[in-house]
Every structure is written in C-alpha cells, then in structure tokens.
PyMOL Python script that loads the backbone (N, CA, C, O; Angstrom):
from pymol import cmd

cmd.read_pdbstr("""\
ATOM      1  N   UNK A   1      41.267   3.642  16.941  1.00  0.00           N
ATOM      2  CA  UNK A   1      40.820   4.675  15.714  1.00  0.00           C
ATOM      3  C   UNK A   1      39.827   3.951  14.944  1.00  0.00           C
ATOM      4  O   UNK A   1      40.096   2.852  14.461  1.00  0.00           O
ATOM      5  N   UNK A   2      38.765   4.469  14.810  1.00  0.00           N
ATOM      6  CA  UNK A   2      37.675   3.981  13.799  1.00  0.00           C
ATOM      7  C   UNK A   2      38.164   4.463  12.388  1.00  0.00           C
ATOM      8  O   UNK A   2      38.719   5.525  12.106  1.00  0.00           O
ATOM      9  N   UNK A   3      37.861   3.544  11.671  1.00  0.00           N
ATOM     10  CA  UNK A   3      38.007   3.655  10.172  1.00  0.00           C
ATOM     11  C   UNK A   3      36.689   3.996   9.290  1.00  0.00           C
ATOM     12  O   UNK A   3      35.794   3.151   9.272  1.00  0.00           O
ATOM     13  N   UNK A   4      36.575   4.883   8.751  1.00  0.00           N
ATOM     14  CA  UNK A   4      35.585   5.370   7.943  1.00  0.00           C
ATOM     15  C   UNK A   4      35.106   4.464   6.844  1.00  0.00           C
ATOM     16  O   UNK A   4      35.820   4.257   5.863  1.00  0.00           O
ATOM     17  N   UNK A   5      33.949   3.931   6.974  1.00  0.00           N
ATOM     18  CA  UNK A   5      33.281   3.080   5.874  1.00  0.00           C
ATOM     19  C   UNK A   5      32.360   3.664   4.948  1.00  0.00           C
ATOM     20  O   UNK A   5      31.314   4.079   5.447  1.00  0.00           O
ATOM     21  N   UNK A   6      32.503   3.786   3.769  1.00  0.00           N
ATOM     22  CA  UNK A   6      31.155   4.190   2.879  1.00  0.00           C
ATOM     23  C   UNK A   6      30.117   3.271   2.626  1.00  0.00           C
ATOM     24  O   UNK A   6      30.420   2.204   2.092  1.00  0.00           O
ATOM     25  N   UNK A   7      29.046   3.484   2.893  1.00  0.00           N
ATOM     26  CA  UNK A   7      28.176   2.636   2.427  1.00  0.00           C
ATOM     27  C   UNK A   7      27.774   2.941   1.093  1.00  0.00           C
ATOM     28  O   UNK A   7      27.720   4.129   0.776  1.00  0.00           O
ATOM     29  N   UNK A   8      27.426   1.885   0.094  1.00  0.00           N
ATOM     30  CA  UNK A   8      27.148   2.079  -1.108  1.00  0.00           C
ATOM     31  C   UNK A   8      25.728   2.578  -1.428  1.00  0.00           C
ATOM     32  O   UNK A   8      25.646   3.749  -1.797  1.00  0.00           O
ATOM     33  N   UNK A   9      24.630   1.876  -1.343  1.00  0.00           N
ATOM     34  CA  UNK A   9      23.417   2.420  -1.715  1.00  0.00           C
ATOM     35  C   UNK A   9      22.321   2.076  -0.454  1.00  0.00           C
ATOM     36  O   UNK A   9      22.268   0.988   0.120  1.00  0.00           O
ATOM     37  N   UNK A  10      21.597   3.067  -0.204  1.00  0.00           N
ATOM     38  CA  UNK A  10      20.761   3.068   0.862  1.00  0.00           C
ATOM     39  C   UNK A  10      19.365   2.765   0.175  1.00  0.00           C
ATOM     40  O   UNK A  10      19.244   2.999  -1.027  1.00  0.00           O
ATOM     41  N   UNK A  11      18.261   2.226   0.941  1.00  0.00           N
ATOM     42  CA  UNK A  11      16.954   1.947   0.591  1.00  0.00           C
ATOM     43  C   UNK A  11      16.292   3.226   0.096  1.00  0.00           C
ATOM     44  O   UNK A  11      15.558   3.272  -0.891  1.00  0.00           O
ATOM     45  N   UNK A  12      16.613   4.254   0.863  1.00  0.00           N
ATOM     46  CA  UNK A  12      16.008   5.605   0.675  1.00  0.00           C
ATOM     47  C   UNK A  12      16.316   6.223  -0.645  1.00  0.00           C
ATOM     48  O   UNK A  12      15.596   7.090  -1.140  1.00  0.00           O
ATOM     49  N   UNK A  13      17.476   5.731  -1.249  1.00  0.00           N
ATOM     50  CA  UNK A  13      17.975   6.448  -2.332  1.00  0.00           C
ATOM     51  C   UNK A  13      17.166   6.182  -3.543  1.00  0.00           C
ATOM     52  O   UNK A  13      17.175   6.968  -4.491  1.00  0.00           O
ATOM     53  N   UNK A  14      16.374   4.947  -3.533  1.00  0.00           N
ATOM     54  CA  UNK A  14      15.391   4.692  -4.597  1.00  0.00           C
ATOM     55  C   UNK A  14      14.172   5.295  -4.428  1.00  0.00           C
ATOM     56  O   UNK A  14      13.598   5.454  -3.350  1.00  0.00           O
ATOM     57  N   UNK A  15      13.715   5.691  -5.719  1.00  0.00           N
ATOM     58  CA  UNK A  15      12.117   6.300  -5.681  1.00  0.00           C
ATOM     59  C   UNK A  15      11.259   5.195  -5.361  1.00  0.00           C
ATOM     60  O   UNK A  15      11.594   4.013  -5.433  1.00  0.00           O
ATOM     61  N   UNK A  16      10.196   5.606  -5.023  1.00  0.00           N
ATOM     62  CA  UNK A  16       8.989   4.486  -4.347  1.00  0.00           C
ATOM     63  C   UNK A  16       8.429   3.977  -5.504  1.00  0.00           C
ATOM     64  O   UNK A  16       8.319   4.648  -6.530  1.00  0.00           O
ATOM     65  N   UNK A  17       8.026   2.690  -5.384  1.00  0.00           N
ATOM     66  CA  UNK A  17       7.357   1.931  -6.428  1.00  0.00           C
ATOM     67  C   UNK A  17       5.856   2.690  -6.665  1.00  0.00           C
ATOM     68  O   UNK A  17       5.156   3.129  -5.752  1.00  0.00           O
ATOM     69  N   UNK A  18       5.573   2.730  -7.932  1.00  0.00           N
ATOM     70  CA  UNK A  18       4.230   3.321  -8.201  1.00  0.00           C
ATOM     71  C   UNK A  18       3.058   2.364  -7.933  1.00  0.00           C
ATOM     72  O   UNK A  18       3.038   1.181  -8.273  1.00  0.00           O
ATOM     73  N   UNK A  19       2.131   2.989  -7.313  1.00  0.00           N
ATOM     74  CA  UNK A  19       0.898   1.912  -6.917  1.00  0.00           C
ATOM     75  C   UNK A  19       0.071   1.534  -8.392  1.00  0.00           C
ATOM     76  O   UNK A  19       0.245   2.024  -9.508  1.00  0.00           O
ATOM     77  N   UNK A  20      -0.740   0.640  -8.016  1.00  0.00           N
ATOM     78  CA  UNK A  20      -1.510   0.068  -9.265  1.00  0.00           C
ATOM     79  C   UNK A  20      -2.333   1.307  -9.854  1.00  0.00           C
ATOM     80  O   UNK A  20      -2.411   1.440 -11.075  1.00  0.00           O
ATOM     81  N   UNK A  21      -2.889   2.128  -9.067  1.00  0.00           N
ATOM     82  CA  UNK A  21      -3.733   3.266  -9.635  1.00  0.00           C
ATOM     83  C   UNK A  21      -2.808   4.178 -10.643  1.00  0.00           C
ATOM     84  O   UNK A  21      -3.062   4.507 -11.801  1.00  0.00           O
ATOM     85  N   UNK A  22      -1.583   4.504  -9.790  1.00  0.00           N
ATOM     86  CA  UNK A  22      -0.481   5.343 -10.767  1.00  0.00           C
ATOM     87  C   UNK A  22      -0.175   4.506 -12.109  1.00  0.00           C
ATOM     88  O   UNK A  22      -0.152   5.066 -13.205  1.00  0.00           O
ATOM     89  N   UNK A  23       0.031   3.288 -11.966  1.00  0.00           N
ATOM     90  CA  UNK A  23       0.191   2.777 -13.283  1.00  0.00           C
ATOM     91  C   UNK A  23      -0.695   2.670 -14.358  1.00  0.00           C
ATOM     92  O   UNK A  23      -0.491   2.770 -15.568  1.00  0.00           O
ATOM     93  N   UNK A  24      -1.984   2.394 -13.550  1.00  0.00           N
ATOM     94  CA  UNK A  24      -3.194   2.465 -14.527  1.00  0.00           C
ATOM     95  C   UNK A  24      -3.443   3.892 -15.378  1.00  0.00           C
ATOM     96  O   UNK A  24      -3.737   3.920 -16.573  1.00  0.00           O
ATOM     97  N   UNK A  25      -3.282   4.961 -14.603  1.00  0.00           N
ATOM     98  CA  UNK A  25      -3.505   6.405 -14.978  1.00  0.00           C
ATOM     99  C   UNK A  25      -2.465   6.700 -16.210  1.00  0.00           C
ATOM    100  O   UNK A  25      -2.788   7.268 -17.253  1.00  0.00           O
ATOM    101  N   UNK A  26      -1.044   6.166 -15.867  1.00  0.00           N
ATOM    102  CA  UNK A  26       0.035   6.370 -16.868  1.00  0.00           C
ATOM    103  C   UNK A  26      -0.380   5.708 -18.218  1.00  0.00           C
ATOM    104  O   UNK A  26      -0.136   6.200 -19.320  1.00  0.00           O
ATOM    105  N   UNK A  27      -0.986   4.623 -18.016  1.00  0.00           N
ATOM    106  CA  UNK A  27      -1.062   3.827 -19.260  1.00  0.00           C
ATOM    107  C   UNK A  27      -2.558   3.735 -19.950  1.00  0.00           C
ATOM    108  O   UNK A  27      -2.927   2.978 -20.848  1.00  0.00           O
ATOM    109  N   UNK A  28      -3.279   4.720 -19.265  1.00  0.00           N
ATOM    110  CA  UNK A  28      -4.732   4.790 -20.000  1.00  0.00           C
ATOM    111  C   UNK A  28      -4.598   5.804 -21.057  1.00  0.00           C
ATOM    112  O   UNK A  28      -4.188   6.958 -20.929  1.00  0.00           O
ATOM    113  N   UNK A  29      -5.044   5.145 -22.223  1.00  0.00           N
ATOM    114  CA  UNK A  29      -5.093   5.918 -23.503  1.00  0.00           C
ATOM    115  C   UNK A  29      -5.939   7.136 -23.471  1.00  0.00           C
ATOM    116  O   UNK A  29      -5.511   8.209 -23.895  1.00  0.00           O
ATOM    117  N   UNK A  30      -7.161   6.992 -22.966  1.00  0.00           N
ATOM    118  CA  UNK A  30      -8.170   8.128 -22.900  1.00  0.00           C
ATOM    119  C   UNK A  30      -7.521   9.284 -21.887  1.00  0.00           C
ATOM    120  O   UNK A  30      -7.491  10.451 -22.279  1.00  0.00           O
ATOM    121  N   UNK A  31      -7.100   8.991 -20.821  1.00  0.00           N
ATOM    122  CA  UNK A  31      -6.736   9.851 -19.992  1.00  0.00           C
ATOM    123  C   UNK A  31      -5.495  10.728 -20.557  1.00  0.00           C
ATOM    124  O   UNK A  31      -5.411  11.936 -20.332  1.00  0.00           O
ATOM    125  N   UNK A  32      -4.465   9.948 -21.369  1.00  0.00           N
ATOM    126  CA  UNK A  32      -3.273  10.525 -21.882  1.00  0.00           C
ATOM    127  C   UNK A  32      -3.815  11.534 -22.960  1.00  0.00           C
ATOM    128  O   UNK A  32      -3.260  12.623 -23.109  1.00  0.00           O
ATOM    129  N   UNK A  33      -4.888  11.166 -23.700  1.00  0.00           N
ATOM    130  CA  UNK A  33      -5.396  11.978 -24.868  1.00  0.00           C
ATOM    131  C   UNK A  33      -5.885  13.157 -24.056  1.00  0.00           C
ATOM    132  O   UNK A  33      -5.468  14.245 -24.454  1.00  0.00           O
ATOM    133  N   UNK A  34      -6.623  13.168 -23.083  1.00  0.00           N
ATOM    134  CA  UNK A  34      -7.301  14.325 -22.553  1.00  0.00           C
ATOM    135  C   UNK A  34      -5.984  15.205 -22.040  1.00  0.00           C
ATOM    136  O   UNK A  34      -5.948  16.364 -22.454  1.00  0.00           O
ATOM    137  N   UNK A  35      -4.970  14.792 -21.233  1.00  0.00           N
ATOM    138  CA  UNK A  35      -4.004  15.489 -20.933  1.00  0.00           C
ATOM    139  C   UNK A  35      -3.227  16.113 -22.044  1.00  0.00           C
ATOM    140  O   UNK A  35      -2.661  17.199 -21.917  1.00  0.00           O
ATOM    141  N   UNK A  36      -3.210  15.306 -23.279  1.00  0.00           N
ATOM    142  CA  UNK A  36      -2.613  16.040 -24.447  1.00  0.00           C
ATOM    143  C   UNK A  36      -3.221  17.168 -24.860  1.00  0.00           C
ATOM    144  O   UNK A  36      -2.585  18.167 -25.196  1.00  0.00           O
ATOM    145  N   UNK A  37      -4.656  17.084 -24.866  1.00  0.00           N
ATOM    146  CA  UNK A  37      -5.493  18.241 -25.327  1.00  0.00           C
ATOM    147  C   UNK A  37      -5.363  19.484 -24.357  1.00  0.00           C
ATOM    148  O   UNK A  37      -5.268  20.627 -24.805  1.00  0.00           O
ATOM    149  N   UNK A  38      -5.363  19.203 -23.025  1.00  0.00           N
ATOM    150  CA  UNK A  38      -5.404  20.239 -22.120  1.00  0.00           C
ATOM    151  C   UNK A  38      -3.824  21.043 -22.305  1.00  0.00           C
ATOM    152  O   UNK A  38      -3.720  22.268 -22.356  1.00  0.00           O
ATOM    153  N   UNK A  39      -2.893  20.281 -22.373  1.00  0.00           N
ATOM    154  CA  UNK A  39      -1.509  20.917 -22.702  1.00  0.00           C
ATOM    155  C   UNK A  39      -1.428  21.507 -23.911  1.00  0.00           C
ATOM    156  O   UNK A  39      -0.790  22.559 -23.967  1.00  0.00           O
ATOM    157  N   UNK A  40      -1.959  21.051 -24.963  1.00  0.00           N
ATOM    158  CA  UNK A  40      -1.980  21.838 -26.376  1.00  0.00           C
ATOM    159  C   UNK A  40      -2.797  23.148 -26.185  1.00  0.00           C
ATOM    160  O   UNK A  40      -2.472  24.187 -26.760  1.00  0.00           O
ATOM    161  N   UNK A  41      -3.929  23.054 -25.311  1.00  0.00           N
ATOM    162  CA  UNK A  41      -4.737  24.102 -25.283  1.00  0.00           C
ATOM    163  C   UNK A  41      -4.038  25.265 -24.501  1.00  0.00           C
ATOM    164  O   UNK A  41      -4.137  26.441 -24.850  1.00  0.00           O
ATOM    165  N   UNK A  42      -3.370  24.865 -23.485  1.00  0.00           N
ATOM    166  CA  UNK A  42      -2.382  25.881 -22.685  1.00  0.00           C
ATOM    167  C   UNK A  42      -1.599  26.370 -23.518  1.00  0.00           C
ATOM    168  O   UNK A  42      -1.707  27.588 -23.662  1.00  0.00           O
ATOM    169  N   UNK A  43      -0.631  25.711 -24.295  1.00  0.00           N
ATOM    170  CA  UNK A  43       0.313  26.189 -25.208  1.00  0.00           C
ATOM    171  C   UNK A  43      -0.417  27.205 -26.139  1.00  0.00           C
ATOM    172  O   UNK A  43      -0.079  28.389 -26.123  1.00  0.00           O
ATOM    173  N   UNK A  44      -1.328  26.795 -26.879  1.00  0.00           N
ATOM    174  CA  UNK A  44      -2.010  27.678 -27.831  1.00  0.00           C
ATOM    175  C   UNK A  44      -2.365  28.992 -27.153  1.00  0.00           C
ATOM    176  O   UNK A  44      -2.188  30.070 -27.719  1.00  0.00           O
ATOM    177  N   UNK A  45      -2.845  28.886 -25.987  1.00  0.00           N
ATOM    178  CA  UNK A  45      -3.218  30.147 -25.328  1.00  0.00           C
ATOM    179  C   UNK A  45      -2.129  31.224 -25.230  1.00  0.00           C
ATOM    180  O   UNK A  45      -2.275  32.442 -25.340  1.00  0.00           O
ATOM    181  N   UNK A  46      -1.049  30.553 -25.011  1.00  0.00           N
ATOM    182  CA  UNK A  46       0.397  31.381 -24.890  1.00  0.00           C
ATOM    183  C   UNK A  46       0.741  31.816 -26.124  1.00  0.00           C
ATOM    184  O   UNK A  46       1.294  32.913 -26.202  1.00  0.00           O
ATOM    185  N   UNK A  47       0.537  31.202 -27.082  1.00  0.00           N
ATOM    186  CA  UNK A  47       1.142  31.586 -28.299  1.00  0.00           C
ATOM    187  C   UNK A  47       0.116  32.657 -28.821  1.00  0.00           C
ATOM    188  O   UNK A  47       0.612  33.697 -29.255  1.00  0.00           O
ATOM    189  N   UNK A  48      -1.131  32.544 -28.832  1.00  0.00           N
ATOM    190  CA  UNK A  48      -2.109  33.426 -29.165  1.00  0.00           C
ATOM    191  C   UNK A  48      -1.979  34.760 -28.496  1.00  0.00           C
ATOM    192  O   UNK A  48      -2.158  35.775 -29.170  1.00  0.00           O
ATOM    193  N   UNK A  49      -1.683  34.838 -27.234  1.00  0.00           N
ATOM    194  CA  UNK A  49      -1.586  35.988 -26.557  1.00  0.00           C
ATOM    195  C   UNK A  49      -0.103  36.760 -26.987  1.00  0.00           C
ATOM    196  O   UNK A  49      -0.048  37.990 -26.970  1.00  0.00           O
ATOM    197  N   UNK A  50       0.675  36.220 -27.239  1.00  0.00           N
ATOM    198  CA  UNK A  50       2.043  36.564 -27.735  1.00  0.00           C
ATOM    199  C   UNK A  50       1.822  37.215 -29.177  1.00  0.00           C
ATOM    200  O   UNK A  50       2.574  38.140 -29.486  1.00  0.00           O
ATOM    201  N   UNK A  51       0.963  36.849 -29.970  1.00  0.00           N
ATOM    202  CA  UNK A  51       0.955  37.229 -31.356  1.00  0.00           C
ATOM    203  C   UNK A  51      -0.167  38.353 -31.475  1.00  0.00           C
ATOM    204  O   UNK A  51      -0.340  38.849 -32.588  1.00  0.00           O
ATOM    205  N   UNK A  52      -0.900  38.764 -30.458  1.00  0.00           N
ATOM    206  CA  UNK A  52      -2.026  39.747 -30.582  1.00  0.00           C
ATOM    207  C   UNK A  52      -1.536  41.115 -29.982  1.00  0.00           C
ATOM    208  O   UNK A  52      -2.289  42.088 -29.969  1.00  0.00           O
TER     209      UNK A  52
END
""", "prot")
cmd.dss("prot")
cmd.show_as("cartoon", "prot")
cmd.util.cbc("prot")
cmd.orient("prot")
C-alpha cells in the first residue's frame, strides 16, 4: 500500500523573475510619468462623457 505524500512547493508555483528590461521600464521615471498621463487622460474621458 502506497502512502500519499504531499509535496510542499514546486518551482512552477513561483512567478518568473523579471528581466533586466522589465526592471528598467518599471523603475524609469519618464516612462512612469507618461503612463500616468495616459491613465489620467483615459479616466478624464470617462468622467467627461458621464457628465455631458
């Protein structure tokens, strides 16, 4: 009779490590500012449409 053993953690359970390029774009202030402006523009479009 085989006894069932539960395995704790698999390597597949952990997320992949970000690449150098991914880390660069996440920390780049200019890129973050551009994304911030784009997001604010999208939100303002939704708000303006709702109030007209």
